[in-house]
Backbone bond lengths (Angstrom), bond angles and torsions (degrees), N, CA, C in turn:
res aa  C-N    CA-C-N  psi(-1)  N-CA   C-N-CA  omega(-1)  CA-C   N-CA-C  phi
1 M - - - 1.442 - - 1.534 106.38 -
2 G 1.392 111.64 143.89 1.507 118.33 -179.87 1.540 113.98 -69.29
3 K 1.318 111.01 -162.73 1.516 116.24 179.50 1.385 111.85 -64.42
4 R 1.356 115.79 142.37 1.506 125.23 174.02 1.519 109.36 -96.17
5 L 1.271 114.92 139.03 1.404 123.14 179.37 1.573 106.91 -75.70
6 S 1.380 116.99 119.88 1.381 119.04 170.49 1.552 113.20 -107.80
7 K 1.293 111.76 -16.67 1.535 115.82 169.91 1.375 110.64 -123.87
8 I 1.328 120.46 126.17 1.501 126.56 -173.64 1.492 108.49 -72.62
9 Y 1.312 119.92 -52.82 1.466 116.08 -174.90 1.482 108.96 -96.21
10 T 1.383 114.73 141.29 1.498 118.40 -178.92 1.530 106.81 -120.26
11 R 1.289 121.10 -19.95 1.341 123.23 -173.59 1.547 116.12 78.16
12 T 1.313 114.18 -2.77 1.504 117.27 -171.57 1.551 109.73 -76.64
13 G 1.315 116.91 -15.98 1.481 121.41 175.73 1.406 117.97 -94.75
14 D 1.362 118.68 2.88 1.385 117.52 175.93 1.527 124.14 -67.57
15 D 1.313 114.09 -10.90 1.375 124.77 177.12 1.528 113.29 -89.21
16 G 1.322 119.64 0.84 1.391 126.95 -175.25 1.461 116.82 86.98
17 E 1.346 117.84 18.43 1.509 118.74 176.49 1.531 108.73 -122.46
18 T 1.277 117.66 164.96 1.404 121.33 178.60 1.605 111.61 -142.22
19 G 1.259 116.57 152.03 1.427 121.20 179.74 1.461 115.53 -87.12
20 L 1.358 115.03 140.02 1.384 121.03 175.53 1.472 116.18 -93.05
21 G 1.243 121.49 173.45 1.485 121.87 177.47 1.452 119.00 -63.29
22 D 1.297 113.42 -21.65 1.523 118.62 178.45 1.474 114.30 -94.59
23 G 1.373 116.94 7.97 1.421 123.17 176.22 1.581 113.74 93.86
24 S 1.283 115.21 -12.76 1.559 119.46 -176.73 1.601 101.72 -75.48
25 R 1.338 109.57 160.88 1.448 120.67 174.04 1.544 109.74 -113.96
26 I 1.287 121.90 145.09 1.442 131.86 168.86 1.413 114.71 -139.60
27 K 1.359 117.76 159.63 1.403 123.96 176.40 1.546 112.49 -62.33
28 K 1.325 114.85 145.33 1.431 120.19 -177.35 1.620 109.52 -69.67
29 T 1.388 116.75 -11.40 1.440 118.00 -178.36 1.617 107.81 -96.88
30 H 1.306 118.02 -0.22 1.397 122.93 175.69 1.560 114.03 -58.61
31 P 1.239 119.92 136.68 1.526 122.37 -179.80 1.443 111.24 -54.75
32 R 1.288 122.39 -25.97 1.527 120.16 176.37 1.415 111.66 -66.64
33 V 1.434 114.33 -45.72 1.369 114.23 176.94 1.557 117.25 -62.28
34 G 1.281 113.88 -36.58 1.508 119.07 173.40 1.475 111.39 -57.66
35 A 1.368 114.87 -40.83 1.462 114.79 -176.17 1.523 108.01 -72.21
36 M 1.379 117.36 -41.97 1.490 123.62 177.40 1.541 107.74 -50.71
37 G 1.320 117.78 -48.69 1.306 121.60 -168.23 1.550 109.19 -75.74
38 S 1.272 119.68 -38.44 1.454 118.60 174.91 1.560 113.14 -63.52
39 V 1.345 114.32 -35.73 1.444 120.01 177.42 1.568 107.48 -64.77
40 D 1.295 116.15 -43.31 1.435 120.66 -179.86 1.623 110.79 -60.19
41 E 1.298 112.55 -42.95 1.463 120.25 -177.09 1.571 106.34 -68.21
42 L 1.256 113.94 -39.93 1.607 115.86 175.01 1.439 112.73 -60.64
43 N 1.377 121.06 -37.47 1.429 120.66 176.29 1.393 114.76 -64.83
44 S 1.419 117.22 -38.29 1.483 122.69 175.99 1.416 115.46 -56.86
45 I 1.518 115.50 -48.61 1.331 114.44 -178.12 1.518 117.72 -74.69
46 M 1.377 111.70 -21.39 1.506 117.53 172.16 1.531 106.50 -65.78
47 G 1.372 122.16 -34.64 1.453 122.52 176.09 1.531 110.29 -62.78
48 V 1.337 117.68 -37.70 1.433 120.70 -179.13 1.586 107.63 -66.60
49 V 1.287 114.82 -48.57 1.430 120.80 -178.01 1.575 110.46 -57.66
50 V 1.329 116.39 -49.48 1.447 121.64 -178.87 1.525 110.70 -63.02
51 E 1.221 121.81 -38.79 1.548 120.73 171.83 1.551 110.56 -66.35
52 G 1.214 117.99 -35.50 1.408 121.65 -175.44 1.637 109.55 -72.91
53 L 1.314 114.28 -33.06 1.450 120.63 175.61 1.542 111.09 -68.07
54 I 1.302 116.55 -44.50 1.400 127.92 176.55 1.521 112.07 -55.02
55 L 1.275 114.09 -49.63 1.484 126.24 -176.51 1.452 110.16 -61.32
56 E 1.371 124.87 -34.74 1.411 129.35 -179.95 1.560 106.58 -62.41
57 G 1.219 117.02 -34.55 1.487 116.31 177.59 1.575 116.93 85.61
58 F 1.216 121.08 -9.00 1.473 125.24 179.51 1.571 107.08 -70.55
59 D 1.286 118.99 130.66 1.376 127.52 173.05 1.599 113.73 -47.46
60 D 1.368 113.46 -43.57 1.472 117.08 180.00 1.490 112.22 -68.81
61 L 1.340 120.86 -34.72 1.323 123.49 175.03 1.443 118.00 -69.03
62 I 1.383 113.17 -39.27 1.471 120.89 175.47 1.582 108.95 -63.80
63 D 1.274 121.78 -36.27 1.488 124.50 169.94 1.565 108.93 -58.51
64 I 1.319 118.53 -51.50 1.328 119.86 178.32 1.540 112.34 -56.81
65 A 1.371 118.18 -46.61 1.417 122.74 179.35 1.565 109.21 -60.01
66 N 1.302 121.33 -36.98 1.383 120.15 -179.32 1.570 113.43 -65.61
67 F 1.305 113.99 -41.12 1.426 121.18 175.48 1.526 109.67 -62.75
68 M 1.367 114.37 -45.19 1.473 118.63 -177.25 1.563 111.05 -64.21
69 R 1.306 113.17 -32.83 1.531 116.05 178.07 1.507 109.61 -63.71
70 S 1.291 115.84 -43.20 1.484 123.62 174.92 1.621 108.81 -55.72
71 L 1.390 111.01 -40.47 1.465 111.19 -179.56 1.482 111.52 -68.51
72 Q 1.373 116.16 -34.07 1.443 117.37 178.13 1.662 111.62 -56.22
73 H 1.273 115.13 -37.58 1.365 117.52 176.25 1.529 113.93 -63.57
74 R 1.357 117.80 -37.86 1.380 123.16 177.13 1.542 108.55 -68.15
75 I 1.282 116.50 -40.15 1.485 116.67 -177.35 1.519 108.29 -69.78
76 F 1.338 118.04 -29.54 1.429 114.55 172.10 1.480 115.59 -67.79
77 D 1.408 112.14 -38.22 1.564 118.00 170.89 1.525 109.32 -52.89
78 L 1.358 113.59 -44.77 1.511 116.32 -176.60 1.542 112.34 -59.77
79 G 1.296 113.35 -40.76 1.422 119.15 176.94 1.461 112.58 -60.49
80 G 1.316 117.22 -43.94 1.456 125.03 174.09 1.484 111.40 -58.11
81 E 1.334 114.83 -48.98 1.408 121.61 -179.35 1.614 111.93 -56.08
82 L 1.353 116.82 -45.46 1.464 124.76 173.18 1.413 111.80 -62.18
83 S 1.335 125.02 -32.54 1.473 124.92 -178.81 1.535 112.45 -75.75
84 I 1.354 120.00 -9.96 1.402 122.41 179.85 1.561 108.58 -130.71
85 P 1.297 115.37 95.22 1.506 124.70 -175.50 1.519 102.88 -53.06
86 G 1.428 111.05 135.01 1.529 122.85 -179.41 1.559 114.28 86.18
87 F 1.267 118.02 -15.75 1.474 124.36 -172.52 1.544 109.29 -81.61
88 E 1.343 121.14 136.39 1.443 122.20 -178.17 1.613 107.30 -129.96
89 I 1.276 116.23 129.14 1.398 120.97 174.83 1.615 108.65 -125.50
90 V 1.223 119.04 -42.31 1.450 124.01 -175.85 1.535 103.01 -71.55
91 N 1.295 122.03 140.35 1.411 132.12 179.89 1.507 114.40 -138.15
92 K 1.391 112.49 171.92 1.454 123.35 -173.01 1.555 110.61 -58.36
93 D 1.362 118.04 -34.17 1.403 122.55 177.71 1.548 113.74 -61.04
94 H 1.360 116.09 -34.66 1.418 119.18 175.15 1.430 112.34 -69.60
95 V 1.186 122.65 -35.29 1.537 132.19 169.62 1.552 107.46 -58.19
96 I 1.266 118.68 -48.60 1.531 117.71 -167.55 1.519 102.53 -76.88
97 A 1.334 118.19 -32.43 1.486 116.85 -179.81 1.619 110.69 -61.39
98 I 1.304 112.82 -36.52 1.508 115.84 178.39 1.565 107.52 -66.36
99 E 1.360 115.32 -48.05 1.384 121.85 -176.74 1.626 111.80 -49.95
100 E 1.425 109.07 -48.57 1.473 118.85 -176.61 1.547 109.31 -63.44
101 H 1.292 119.41 -42.84 1.435 121.07 178.62 1.527 111.99 -68.29
102 L 1.306 110.74 -43.01 1.542 114.06 176.15 1.472 114.58 -57.90
103 D 1.304 121.42 -50.65 1.391 127.97 171.54 1.566 114.53 -51.10
104 A 1.292 115.41 -47.84 1.495 119.64 177.70 1.514 112.37 -57.87
105 L 1.314 115.76 -43.77 1.431 119.14 -179.43 1.600 113.25 -72.99
106 N 1.271 108.08 -35.84 1.504 114.48 -176.55 1.479 112.23 -68.67
107 D 1.364 115.83 -28.39 1.520 119.41 179.60 1.526 110.87 -63.71
108 H 1.315 119.66 -19.53 1.438 120.46 178.46 1.558 113.38 -92.63
109 L 1.325 121.35 0.15 1.385 125.24 -175.89 1.419 114.34 -98.19
110 D 1.412 118.08 141.84 1.439 115.99 169.36 1.606 112.21 -67.80
111 P 1.289 112.56 153.78 1.559 114.60 176.09 1.471 113.35 -56.16
112 L 1.189 119.44 146.33 1.501 124.85 174.11 1.491 110.84 -70.28
113 E 1.393 117.75 133.24 1.349 119.71 179.33 1.543 109.14 -132.45
114 N 1.367 115.66 3.25 1.548 123.07 -179.62 1.464 102.75 -155.39
115 F 1.373 111.28 165.38 1.460 119.52 169.99 1.580 106.40 -79.68
116 I 1.327 110.28 149.11 1.434 116.92 -174.56 1.632 105.83 -117.45
117 L 1.376 112.46 136.04 1.426 118.14 175.59 1.465 113.89 -97.33
118 P 1.340 118.55 152.25 1.419 119.65 178.57 1.579 113.04 -65.43
119 G 1.244 118.33 122.71 1.460 117.78 -176.74 1.548 111.00 153.82
120 G 1.290 113.68 -173.80 1.537 119.59 -169.48 1.444 111.84 101.84
121 S 1.262 117.48 -41.73 1.518 123.03 176.16 1.530 104.65 -162.59
122 A 1.344 110.44 163.81 1.485 117.82 -179.09 1.448 108.96 -64.38
123 L 1.325 119.00 -32.36 1.484 125.22 179.84 1.473 110.90 -65.83
124 I 1.368 115.93 -52.87 1.469 123.39 177.96 1.532 108.99 -55.39
125 A 1.418 116.69 -48.90 1.432 116.94 -179.04 1.568 115.85 -63.73
126 N 1.377 112.09 -37.29 1.402 113.15 169.44 1.487 123.99 -64.16
127 C 1.338 114.71 -24.97 1.403 124.75 173.42 1.548 109.20 -65.97
128 H 1.388 114.20 -42.98 1.490 123.09 177.15 1.491 110.79 -65.43
129 M 1.368 113.13 -41.64 1.564 117.62 179.46 1.510 107.91 -60.46
130 A 1.408 111.86 -44.87 1.516 112.30 179.80 1.518 113.41 -61.23
131 R 1.357 113.14 -35.18 1.519 115.82 -179.62 1.565 110.67 -66.21
132 A 1.358 114.35 -39.53 1.424 118.50 -177.30 1.516 111.24 -70.49
133 I 1.244 119.15 -32.98 1.493 123.01 178.67 1.490 108.96 -75.65
134 C 1.345 119.39 -34.48 1.495 122.73 172.57 1.407 108.63 -62.22
135 R 1.351 122.08 -49.03 1.459 124.32 176.29 1.522 111.86 -51.68
136 R 1.313 122.62 -43.93 1.452 134.88 176.00 1.515 106.84 -60.44
137 A 1.197 117.63 -47.53 1.533 119.33 175.86 1.451 111.86 -64.21
138 E 1.305 120.87 -42.09 1.441 125.92 172.73 1.501 114.69 -54.99
139 R 1.314 115.09 -44.45 1.444 125.29 176.33 1.558 111.38 -59.83
140 N 1.331 111.83 -46.54 1.467 116.24 -173.92 1.555 106.40 -72.36
141 V 1.273 121.80 -40.04 1.454 124.26 174.75 1.538 110.18 -59.97
142 A 1.232 120.51 -43.22 1.511 130.00 175.00 1.583 108.26 -60.46
143 L 1.219 114.23 -37.89 1.653 116.16 176.57 1.510 108.15 -69.34
144 L 1.270 115.57 -47.41 1.516 117.45 172.87 1.425 115.75 -47.67
145 A 1.389 109.46 -51.01 1.537 119.96 -177.20 1.601 109.54 -58.39
146 E 1.236 117.17 -24.12 1.535 116.26 175.74 1.414 114.14 -61.40
147 S 1.338 117.99 -30.58 1.421 120.60 -179.04 1.520 122.22 -119.18
148 E 1.336 113.20 -10.08 1.465 123.00 174.97 1.532 111.28 -138.19
149 D 1.295 110.39 160.68 1.497 116.14 174.27 1.574 112.92 -69.76
150 V 1.254 115.25 131.74 1.465 120.18 177.55 1.383 111.14 -131.90
151 N 1.347 123.37 138.87 1.520 127.07 -179.58 1.447 111.88 -54.86
152 T 1.283 117.66 121.01 1.450 123.79 175.37 1.505 115.37 -53.67
153 A 1.352 113.51 -39.67 1.382 115.56 -176.98 1.651 112.75 -68.15
154 S 1.253 113.54 -28.74 1.415 123.28 176.71 1.499 110.80 -62.04
155 K 1.349 115.35 -47.48 1.477 119.34 179.83 1.506 109.55 -63.96
156 E 1.368 115.14 -41.89 1.461 118.96 -179.59 1.552 110.20 -64.13
157 F 1.299 115.79 -41.01 1.458 122.69 179.00 1.477 109.64 -54.19
158 L 1.305 118.88 -48.85 1.512 121.93 -177.16 1.533 109.57 -68.57
159 N 1.337 117.63 -36.90 1.425 120.04 177.87 1.481 114.59 -62.77
160 R 1.347 114.20 -43.95 1.518 120.20 -179.78 1.478 108.39 -73.88
161 L 1.324 116.64 -30.04 1.570 115.26 -176.29 1.520 108.15 -70.27
162 S 1.383 117.92 -38.51 1.425 118.08 179.15 1.592 113.01 -62.38
163 D 1.373 111.72 -35.79 1.437 113.12 179.95 1.545 110.56 -73.36
164 Y 1.287 114.86 -30.62 1.492 121.62 178.11 1.596 110.83 -65.92
165 L 1.363 113.15 -44.68 1.397 119.18 178.64 1.536 115.91 -59.75
166 F 1.335 113.48 -37.05 1.460 122.78 172.92 1.522 109.07 -60.50
167 V 1.373 117.29 -45.45 1.483 121.75 178.41 1.486 110.13 -63.28
168 V 1.326 116.54 -43.42 1.461 123.62 -179.76 1.495 109.42 -55.26
169 A 1.354 115.35 -45.60 1.497 117.78 -174.40 1.571 108.34 -68.49
170 R 1.308 118.02 -34.30 1.442 118.65 -179.29 1.616 107.23 -74.38
171 S 1.323 116.93 -37.51 1.409 121.42 179.10 1.503 111.73 -64.78
172 C 1.278 118.43 -35.04 1.531 124.36 174.08 1.538 111.06 -61.56
173 A 1.365 111.94 -44.35 1.480 113.27 172.61 1.576 116.91 -60.37
174 R 1.188 114.77 -39.88 1.520 122.94 -178.46 1.549 106.82 -71.23
175 I 1.269 120.78 -47.23 1.452 124.64 -174.08 1.547 110.49 -69.14
176 T 1.345 114.86 -39.91 1.506 119.54 178.44 1.534 117.88 -84.60
177 G 1.315 114.04 -10.99 1.453 120.93 -178.05 1.396 115.42 78.24
178 I 1.345 116.63 29.62 1.462 119.09 -177.72 1.467 108.61 -105.07
179 D 1.370 117.78 134.29 1.472 122.10 171.81 1.342 115.87 -60.74
180 E 1.368 120.26 129.21 1.477 123.65 171.02 1.629 111.84 -61.50
181 V 1.166 115.79 144.88 1.458 117.96 176.22 1.473 109.80 -84.14
182 L 1.282 116.83 111.21 1.543 117.22 -177.43 1.461 114.80 -97.47
183 W 1.229 117.42 137.66 1.466 120.92 -177.61 1.536 110.06 -66.14
184 Q 1.377 113.12 139.71 1.469 119.25 -178.80 1.537 103.86 -117.16
185 K 1.345 112.42 131.60 1.441 124.76 -176.52 1.617 104.36 -69.45
186 G 1.311 114.22 141.70 1.463 123.40 174.20 1.380 119.47 54.08
């Protein structure tokens, strides 16, 4: 493992730059920093969702929480990947794992016949918040990819993860017996 932080503030970012994992420095307004920040935010809300799943106490939700905890490690890897230009950690196997878990959850859900709003419970709303933050992270990584090489598997990972989080929200409603909040026209 690399260096451990013993001092949290360094004052090196006071001038609007930040250090990358390879030792280079870039502006905090750079798309890479935006992507790194939104991936960090995604990991934070994933932690909120995982703890909410565990608190519910349903075995099926704890199984989801365990997989989501493993995804947090991959999200952390993605942040590390973004912090070192040209470095790749996330791979196609990580994308396939999400697809397999997504399909297994989706098999137990009724087909969608309407748009769903975030709500019904705090847990369901937080799942939708995680989905929205994941979509922002995906957009920020796509923006970075317009000017620099970005690992294709990482972009796919975020895209599948947002779909997975939508299905997790729906699964939480099913497992806890809470009606989904359906959008009402007009």
